[in-house]
KESE-530828 format. One line per field, with one value per residue (C-alpha): residue in three letters; x negated, y, z. Coordinates in steps of 0.05 Angstrom, whole numbers, plus 5000, padded with zeros to 4 digits. Layout:
! residues N
res (ala|...)
px (X|...)
py (Y|...)
pz (Z|...)
! end
This chain:
! residues 81
res (asp|gly|asp|ser|met|ile|asp|ala|his|ile|glu|asn|gly|asp|ile|val|ile|ala|glu|arg|thr|thr|thr|ala|lys|asn|gly|asp|ile|val|ile|ala|asn|val|asp|gly|glu|phe|thr|met|lys|tyr|phe|tyr|thr|lys|gly|ser|thr|val|trp|leu|glu|pro|ala|asn|lys|his|phe|lys|pro|ile|tyr|pro|glu|arg|glu|leu|thr|ile|val|ala|val|val|arg|gly|val|met|arg|lys|tyr)
px (3605|3645|3634|3655|3583|3561|3550|3500|3465|3485|3514|3547|3492|3441|3405|3415|3364|3399|3378|3424|3452|3518|3508|3504|3496|3541|3523|3490|3509|3534|3558|3620|3677|3740|3804|3774|3745|3672|3653|3594|3608|3583|3599|3629|3657|3687|3714|3753|3765|3721|3723|3684|3674|3662|3612|3661|3715|3764|3766|3798|3766|3779|3809|3811|3880|3854|3778|3714|3650|3583|3542|3482|3454|3429|3354|3341|3367|3334|3360|3361|3350)
py (5854|5915|5989|6021|6043|6069|6140|6111|6080|6010|5976|5910|5857|5894|5856|5887|5880|5882|5877|5836|5879|5891|5967|6024|6100|6149|6150|6081|6035|5972|5903|5893|5845|5887|5849|5784|5813|5829|5895|5943|6017|6078|6072|6129|6139|6200|6191|6126|6127|6081|6077|6056|6104|6082|6118|6125|6179|6129|6087|6105|6100|6036|6041|5974|5950|5897|5895|5918|5879|5905|5847|5884|5952|5960|5976|5973|5957|5922|5930|5866|5874)
pz (5076|5057|5046|5111|5126|5058|5083|5133|5073|5092|5031|5016|5011|5054|5109|5178|5233|5301|5373|5418|5474|5510|5517|5467|5467|5431|5358|5357|5300|5333|5316|5359|5371|5371|5390|5362|5298|5285|5253|5246|5259|5298|5373|5412|5481|5515|5585|5585|5509|5467|5392|5330|5273|5201|5157|5100|5098|5067|5131|5198|5266|5305|5375|5410|5431|5480|5483|5451|5464|5440|5411|5382|5362|5291|5289|5214|5145|5087|5017|4977|4902)
! end
């Protein structure tokens, strides 16, 4: 739901195929729980800083205030017509 990942060609209404995991690499598209809210974004970490990056220039990166838990890594997308 939403358009924060449109530049990654993931659009509102698409079906996402995800693999459950608690770890991710830089640049992976993840489903994460950030401070009690679920979201899907690019995952990045540098040193002790962790953030989620949208694939839409109109949205800002998300830096967790309390916690960020990786729930799954996106492995594919199906477009529903």
